[in-house]
N, C-alpha and C positions, 0 to 999 in steps of 0.2 A: 887867619889860619883856616884851612879846610879840613873837615873830617868826613869820611865816607864809611858807613857801616853796612856790611853785606851779610845778611842772615844766612845761616846754613841750616838745612833741615835734615832730620833723620840721622844725626851724628852725635855721639857722646865722646868727649875727650878728657884727658887729665886736667886738673885745675892748674894750668900754667900757660905761659905765652910761648908761641912758636914763631920765630921771625921768618918772614918770607923775603922781604926786600927792604934795603936801607940805602938811601942815596944822599950824598951831601954835595958840597961844592956849588954854591950859587943858589940852588933850591933844594930844600930838605924834604925828603919823602920817607915815610916809614910805613911798612905794610906787614901785618902779622895776624896769625890765627890766635884767637882769644877765647878762653873758656868763660862762661858767665860769671864765675866767682872771682875772676882775676881783675886787677886794677887796670884801667885804661891809662896809658902813659904816652907821652910824646917828648922826645929829647930828654928822657929821664925824669920828666915831671908828670905828676898825676893830673889827669885831665877830667876827672869826674865832675868837678864843679863847672868846668867849661861846658860840658855836655848838658848838665842839669839846667844851666842858665840859657841855653839855646831854646829854640822853638820845637824841639823834636817831639815832645809829648803832644803838643797841639797839632803839629803837622801830620803825625802818623795816626793819631787817634788812640784810644785806650787799648784796644786789643792788639793792633799791630805793634804798638810800643812795647807792651808786655811780652809779646811773642819775640820781639827782637832782643830784648835784654835777658830773657831766660834761656836763649839758645846760644850755642857757639857762633861766633861771627868772625869775619875777616874785617879788621879795622885798618883804614888807610888814613894817614895824616900827611898834609903837605902845606907848605907855606903859600900865602897868597901872592899871586903874580900881579904886576902892575896893570896888565890889561883887564884884570877882574874888577878894577875900580872904574873902568871906562865904558862898560856896556851901556848902550843907550836905551835898551828896553828889555823886558823879560824874555822875549823870544830870542834875542841875541844871546842872553845869558844861558837860557835853556839849551840852545844849540851847542854852546861851548862845553857845558857841564855834561851833556848827554854823551859826547865823544869821550870825555875823560872817564865817565862812569862805565861806558862800554869796554874800554881798555881794561879796567879793573875787574869787571864781571867776567870778561873773557879769561882772565888769569884764574879767577875762582873756578870757572868751568873746567879749566885744565887741571886744577888741583883736584876737583871731583873725579876726573878721569884717572889721575894718579892714585887716588884712594881705591878706585875700582881695580886698578892694576895690582893692588895689594891683596884685596879680597872682595867678594861680592858685596854690594851695598846699594843703597838708593839715595845717596847724598846728593843734594842739589840746592840751588839758591833761587828764590823768586822775588825777594824783596831787598831793596837797598835804600839808604837815605843819605843824601848829601847836604852838608851845611857849611857855609862860609861864615865864620863868626865875626869877621871884620865887616863884610858888606851886608850881612844878615840874609844873604840868598840861601834858599833851601829848596830841596825837591825830593819827593818820594817817587821811587822808580820801581816798576814791575817788569820783570822779564821772565817769560814762561819757558823754563828749561827743566821741567820735572824729569826725574830719572827714577826708574823702578828697578828692583833687584831681579835676579834670574827667574824668580817665581812670579814676576809681574806685580809685585806688591811693594808698598812703602813699609820700611821696617827700620827701627832704630838700630844702629850698629856702633859699637865701641871700638875706637882706635887708640892703642897705647902710644907712648912717645916714639918707640922704635918704628911702629907702623906708619906714623905720621912722617917721620924722617924718610922712610922708604918711599912714601907717596911724593915727597918733595923731589927725591931722586928720579922718579919716573917723569916728573914734570919737564925735566931738561930736554929729553929727546922729543917729547910731544910739542913743546914750545918751538923747537927747531923745525919740526915738520910744518906747523901752522905758519911760521914766519916765512919759510921758503915758498909756500903756496899762496901767500897774501896777494901777489900781483895777478893771480888768476881770477880773483873775485872782482865783481863790478863794484863801483862806488855805492855806498849805502845811501839811499835816498830817505827822505823823511816827510812826515805830514805834521803840520802844526794846525790843530783844530781846537778852538774854544779854550785856549790856554794850555793845551796838552801837546807835548812833543813826542811823536812816535817815530821810531826808527824801524825801517823795513829790512831787518837783518838777514833773514833766511833767503829773501828774494835776491840778495846780492851774492849768495854763495854759488860757487861753481865746482863741479866734480872733476874739472880738468886739472890735472896735476899728477904728482907722483903717486905710486900705489899706496904708500903709507898715509898720505893725505886722504885718499878715497876711503881707505879702511877706517880712519877716524870719523868720517861722515857716516859711514854705515854703522859704526859702533854706537854713535849717538842715537841713530834711529832705532837700533836694537834696544837700547837702554830706556828709551822714551816710552815704548809701548808696553801695555800690560796684557795684550793679546798674545798668548804664548806661541801659537802657531806662526804668527807674524815675527815674533822675536827670534824664533828658531830659524826662520827664513833669512833674516838679516845676518845671523851668525854664520850660516852656510855661505852667504855672499862674501862675508869677510874672509873666510878661509879660501874661497876661490880666488879672490883678489890677491891674497898673501902669496899663494903658490903659483900664480899666473896660469891657472887652469883654463884650458880652451876646449876640451872635450872629455867625454867619459867622466863627467863631474862627480857623480855619486861615488864611483869606484876610486877615482884618483884623490878626491878630497879626503875620503875616509882613510885610505891607506897612507897618504902623505902626512896627514895630521897625526896619525898614530906613530909614524916613523920619526916625526919631528919632535914630539913632546915626550915620548916614553922611552924607557930603557929596558923593559922586560917584555918577553913575548906574551905573557898573560895580559898585561895591561894594553899592549898593542891590539890584541883581539877584542878587548872590552871597548876600546875607543872606536875601532872599526865597526863593531856592532851598533854602538850608539849613534855614530855618524850616519850609518845607513838608515837607521830608523828616523833620524832627523831629516834626511832627504825625502823619505816617504811622507812625513808630515808636511814638509815644505811643498812637495808636488801637489798634495791634496789641497793645500791652502791656496796656492797661486793659481790653480786651475778651477777653483770654485767648488771643489768637492767637499763632502763631509769628512770628518776625521775617521780613520780606521780604529782609533782608540775609543771604545764605547764602554758603557757600564758605570757602576758606582765609583770605580777607582780611576776612571779615565783622566780626570783633571789632575789627580795626584801623580799619575804616571807621566803626564805631559809636563808637569812641573819638575819632576825628577829628571826627565830628559833635557829640559831647558837648562837646568842647573848644571848638568854634566857638560853640555855643549858650551855653556858660558865659561866653565872652568877650562875647557880645551882652548878656547879663544884667548883667554887670559894668559895661559901658559905659553901659547905660541907667540903672542905679542911681546911678552916679557923678553923672549929670546930675540925676536926679529927686530924690535925697535932699537936695539943696541948693536945691530950689525947693518950698516948702511949698504952693504953689498946685496942685501935682500930687497932693498928699495929699487923700483924700476919705473921707467917711463912707459907710456902705452904705445910701444912700437914692437914690431915682430922681432927685431934684433935684440932689444933689451929684455923682452920676455924670455927669449931663448937663452940669453946670458944668465938670467937669474935662475932658471930651471937647471942649467948646467952647474951653477954655483951650489944650489941646494943638493944636487946629486953628489957633488964632490966633497961637500963639507958637512952635511947634516943627515941626509937620508940614505940609509944603507941599502935601499932598493928603490929604483926609480921607475916610474910608470909612464904610460903613453899619454902624458898630460898635454 
């Protein structure tokens, strides 16, 4: 039997289990979100003793082990396959389990995106542990995918059961976007050095693909940085990509975002004002100038602006990701099509985009 524990940071959840995946017929797999106080189970049986009898404490060390068990985690259980008994050396086993771990941590990363779609947060994972209790293979895995909230900070966020269910719902279109773009990426190469297996994941990524896929790459870049002027710059790029903007970016993005996500004239004017300020901050940043926001309240004002734009992006993507007609390929004809579609279906005034 295999188990994989994937630690989640900066999240608090109710004391219950939330099922993500369950597969039978031939090979059994269970994947679920688990609160620290809840029992670990597989096929309906408690697995606490199985975990305690494995080498998890020794492998992780005192502090990583304590951190893993006191935080919410994604737990994955699966039966041992025949080939797992046949590995000739550790390098072969490491390579096999690295690919399996990557698939699971990718899904966890999508879950973190789903949580952000619900509300601003800084949920991420950077530690996982794999153990096969049959063959005694085990590995500790690090993957740096830290995420920060709209203010550029790590902060604990509570998600109730309804919000977690909503996050699962947002995972569906996101998984579809990544799946369709998979063939655009290069094969992931690896380095095996002194008993450590390293996957060069980001080097394999390509931004060639549909607009929704490019938006998700930009969104991850925005959420990774704590430098607020950079974060705001990525948010602006997301909205440019979403609306297929080609010119007059500041005016068109500001007004199209307002028309797309708001219902009242007052809120439209507020969004336009904030987006124009965001473009001013972006221009100063990308051209190497100092920020026009100065004084003792400058950082607080920048944080407030970043939070507002983060909210606009979230509201826009909630609508867009469930309407495949807004997704487009990077061709003149398809960009024209999506602008016409937005004009006819969402935006009550259309600009010279």
